[in-house]
C-alpha positions in Angstrom: 7.5 -10.0 -25.9 8.4 -8.7 -22.5 7.0 -5.8 -20.5 9.3 -5.1 -17.8 10.3 -2.3 -15.2 13.9 -1.7 -13.9 14.0 -0.1 -10.5 16.9 0.7 -8.0 18.5 3.4 -6.0 20.5 6.1 -7.9 23.9 4.7 -8.8 22.6 1.0 -9.1 23.5 1.3 -12.9 20.1 1.2 -14.4 21.0 2.8 -17.5 23.9 0.6 -18.2 22.1 -2.5 -17.3 19.3 -1.4 -19.7 21.6 -1.0 -22.5 23.2 -4.3 -22.0 19.8 -6.0 -21.6 18.3 -4.6 -24.7 21.2 -5.8 -26.8 20.1 -9.2 -25.9 16.2 -8.8 -25.8 14.5 -6.3 -28.3 12.7 -3.9 -26.1 11.7 -0.3 -26.4 13.3 1.5 -23.5 11.4 4.4 -21.8 14.2 5.8 -19.6 12.3 8.7 -17.8 15.3 10.3 -16.3 17.0 10.6 -19.6 14.0 11.9 -21.4 13.5 14.6 -18.6 17.1 15.8 -18.8 16.6 16.1 -22.6 13.5 18.3 -21.8 15.6 20.4 -19.5 18.4 20.8 -21.9 16.0 21.8 -24.7 14.6 24.3 -22.2 11.0 23.3 -23.3 8.1 24.3 -21.2 8.1 20.9 -19.4 11.9 21.3 -19.0 11.7 24.6 -17.5 8.9 23.2 -15.2 11.0 20.5 -13.6 14.5 21.7 -14.2 14.9 23.3 -10.7 13.1 20.3 -9.0 15.6 17.7 -10.5 18.8 20.0 -9.8 17.9 19.8 -6.0 17.6 16.0 -6.0 13.7 15.8 -6.1 11.6 13.9 -8.4 9.2 15.3 -10.8 5.5 15.6 -9.6 3.3 12.6 -10.1 0.6 14.6 -12.2 3.5 15.5 -14.8 4.9 12.0 -14.9 1.5 10.5 -15.4 1.0 12.7 -18.5 4.4 12.0 -19.8 4.3 8.3 -19.3 1.0 8.0 -21.1 2.4 9.7 -24.2 5.7 7.7 -24.1 3.8 4.3 -23.9 1.7 5.3 -26.8 4.8 5.5 -28.8 5.7 1.9 -28.5 4.3 -0.5 -31.3 2.0 -3.2 -29.9 4.2 -5.9 -31.4 7.2 -4.7 -29.2 7.9 -5.2 -25.5 9.2 -2.3 -23.4 11.4 -1.6 -20.3 10.6 1.3 -18.1 13.6 2.6 -16.5 13.0 5.3 -13.7 9.2 5.0 -13.6 7.4 4.3 -11.3 9.1 5.6 -8.3 6.2 5.6 -5.8 3.2 3.6 -4.9 0.8 6.1 -6.3 2.7 6.1 -9.6 2.6 2.3 -9.6 -1.2 2.3 -9.1 -1.5 4.8 -12.0 0.8 2.7 -14.2 -1.4 -0.3 -13.6 -4.4 1.7 -15.0 -2.4 2.8 -18.0 -1.4 -0.9 -18.9 -4.7 -2.2 -18.3 -6.1 0.3 -20.8 -3.8 -0.8 -23.5 -3.8 -4.5 -22.5 -0.2 -4.7 -21.7 0.4 -6.2 -18.4 3.8 -6.4 -16.7 5.8 -9.6 -16.8 8.5 -8.7 -14.2 9.9 -6.0 -12.1 13.6 -6.0 -11.9 14.9 -4.5 -8.5 18.6 -3.8 -8.6 20.0 -3.7 -5.0 23.3 -1.8 -4.1 24.7 -0.4 -0.8 24.5 3.3 -0.1 28.3 3.5 0.1 28.7 2.1 -3.4 26.1 4.2 -4.8 27.8 7.3 -3.5 31.3 6.1 -4.9 29.9 5.4 -8.3 27.9 8.7 -8.7 30.3 11.2 -7.1 32.9 9.9 -9.6 30.6 10.0 -12.5 31.7 12.4 -15.2 30.6 13.1 -18.9 33.0 13.6 -21.5 31.7 16.5 -23.8 33.3 17.8 -27.0 35.4 16.2 -29.7 32.6 13.9 -30.7 29.6 12.2 -29.2 29.5 12.5 -25.4 29.9 9.5 -23.1 29.7 8.7 -19.3 32.7 7.6 -17.4 34.1 7.2 -13.9 37.0 9.4 -12.7 38.8 6.3 -11.5 38.7 4.9 -15.0 42.1 6.0 -16.2 41.7 4.6 -19.8 38.3 6.3 -20.3 39.8 9.6 -19.0 42.8 9.4 -21.4 40.3 8.5 -24.2 38.4 11.6 -23.4 41.4 13.8 -23.3 42.9 12.3 -26.4 40.0 13.6 -28.5 40.1 17.0 -27.0 37.0 16.4 -24.7 36.2 17.9 -21.4 35.1 16.1 -18.2 32.0 17.5 -16.7 29.9 16.6 -13.6 26.0 16.5 -13.6 24.6 19.0 -11.1 22.6 15.8 -9.3 25.9 14.0 -9.0 27.2 16.5 -6.3 27.9 14.6 -3.0 25.1 16.4 -1.2 22.6 16.0 -3.8 23.2 12.2 -4.1 22.6 11.9 -0.3 19.3 13.7 -0.8 18.5 11.5 -3.8 19.2 8.4 -1.7 17.0 9.7 1.3 14.0 10.5 -1.0 14.4 7.1 -2.7 14.4 5.3 0.7 11.3 7.3 1.8 9.3 6.9 -1.6 10.6 4.3 -3.7 11.5 1.4 -1.4 7.8 0.7 -0.7 7.5 -0.3 -4.3 9.5 -3.5 -3.6 6.7 -4.8 -1.4 4.0 -3.6 -3.8 5.4 -5.6 -6.6 6.3 -8.5 -4.3 2.6 -8.7 -3.4 1.9 -8.7 -7.1 4.2 -11.7 -7.6 6.3 -10.2 -10.2 9.4 -8.9 -8.3 12.8 -10.1 -9.1 15.6 -9.1 -6.8 19.1 -8.7 -8.4 22.5 -8.1 -6.6 23.8 -5.1 -8.5 27.3 -5.1 -7.2 30.3 -6.2 -9.6 30.8 -5.7 -13.3 27.7 -4.7 -15.4 28.1 -7.8 -17.6 27.7 -10.1 -14.5 24.7 -8.1 -13.3 22.9 -8.2 -16.6 23.6 -12.1 -16.8 21.7 -12.3 -13.3 18.9 -10.4 -14.8 18.6 -12.5 -17.9 18.8 -15.6 -15.9 16.1 -14.6 -13.6 13.6 -13.5 -16.1 
């Protein structure tokens, strides 16, 4: 049973790597970004509170994330490991998480840090599209001709997330560098940091993760 965190800049492929990783290791995934987007789409009270913040490329406030993370962790059975994707993002959040995990006696085994260049992050995210309509939606890159054709063949439409606009991407990268990069030193000091080169095909990246942990 593993208790893991997956961190990395926007565009590093955290969701993709997470999906591939749990296919090999049975973990409960708590993807904070995905869960927040679901709240926004549902126009819940929390969703309305954070919708504008996220659209502008900023992160949800720590007080809100602390409350949500406690409830999400409580949903994971004691017999199952977990993978946190998108939380913590800052040192204060990391300190708060330590308290949460100490309370439930589930210490971290490793923090996986995906590393990617800013140029590659912008290329990946600015070209990211969501195929909607004609079935279950899926994410693709605009340069992937086969995926685009598959979307069109089923009558789907390509849409772009508001936070994938180039100007918002640059803001997200700036915020990440300012707030989240210090987590690398924080977890290195804890002796549980695992650094992974996130360039290249996702299958190769997840193989590096598995070999490292």
